[in-house]
N, C-alpha and C positions, 0 to 999 in steps of 0.2 A: 227881148223882155229878158230880163236880170230875174233870176232867183231869189229868194231871200238868204241869206245865209243859217242854214240850221243850226237850233236852240240845243242847248247840251241837256244834256240830265245827271240827277242824281241816283246814285245809286247806293244802298245799305245793308251789306249782307250781316247778318247777326246769326244767332243761335247757341246753344250751350258750351263751353268749355271743351275743346277736343274733339270737335263737330269738321275740324276741315276747315274753320271761314279764316285763316291767313292763308294758307295754303291756295285756297280756291284765289282769294282777291291778288296774292303773289302770279298767279300763273293768265289773270287776265291784267294786270296788268304788264304782267312779261309781254305779256302777246297783241297787246291794240294802245297803238303809240296815239289812242286821244282818248283812255283811258289816263285821271291821275287821283292820284291818292292825294285826298287833301290831308295836310296836316296841321294839327290840333298847336294851341298855344295854353300854354302851363306853366303854373307854378314850381309846378315840384324840381329837383336838383335833375340836374343831366343823371342817365346810368353811363356807366364803360362802353365806349364804341357810340353812345347815339348822340347825333349832331345836330345841334341847329341849325332850322330850316329845312330838315329832311327830316329829323323822329318827329319833332314838334318845334314848336316857336316856344323857345326858353325863357321869358318874363320876371317882374321881380309882385308880388301883390297890390300895390299900386298902380304900377302897367296898368297889372290886370282889369285891376279897376276902374280906373281911364277907361281904358277899351271898351268894357261892362256902359259907363255911364255913358260913351261916346255911340249905346247903338251900334257897336263896330262886329259882335258876334253872332252869328246865325243860332248858334243855342251855345250854353257854358250851364258848366256845372257843378257842386263841388263833391270831390269824391278823396275823404280816410283824409283827411286836412288837406288836399290841395286840389286849387282849381284849373278849369280846364277848361276850351270853348275854341270852336270854329273859327276863325277869322271869314267877315263874311267878302270884304275887299279881295280874297285869291278867289273862294268857289266864285263870286258872278266875273272872273278875270278867264276864266279857264270856259265861262258855258259860254260868256261871250263872243268868243271864238270858234265857237262849237262843239267845245270840247265837252266831254260826261266826266263827273265828278263822282271816286269814291271814295264812301266815312266810314270809317273806322272810329266809331261812335258810340256809346250805350245807348239803351232802347226811351231814356231820359232824353237826351240830346235829340235822336232821331224823333221822339215825339214835337218835338222844339220844330226841325227841319219842318216834317212835315203840316204843323199846321200855319208853315211860312210858305212850304213851294209844296202844297198837295197836290198837283201836277203833274209837277216835274220828277217826285222819289217814286223808285224802284224798289219797294222792299226784298230783300231774300233772306228765310228760314232758311238754315242748314240742318240737318239734322243728321248723326254719323249712321255709318250703315248697319252698326249693328247696338245690343250693351257690352256685348263682348270688347269688338273695335274701341268703344269708347274706355272704357277701363282700363284697358293697353294703356293706349292712350294716355290718362290720367295716371296713370302708373309710372308709362316711363318718362 
């Protein structure tokens, strides 16, 4: 008897700025070869040291709008005049091979993903250890 391939899980880590989300995500990605960070598409310009395909898929507004029209995103939103979205094909490719996907998206995007894949989404809310620690992190 052959066992079916495991279907992957979607993980969303959220919390206040300075709570430790990025640190937790980096450690998870470093420790779990089966976990992949979802790479969003965006219409904003790359920042110094950002790499297309690693940090974001940098696309122009026309391409982004075409992807929206083609239903190519799991979620998308406009934030501060720039568009952001999670390409559906990238996430599905990871899930189909049995991998898990970690999202670095805002709560609006997560609501859209939850509506599409509620049974496959694990949401984790991160709190800082204390108010004093949070203040120190935000100040520094």
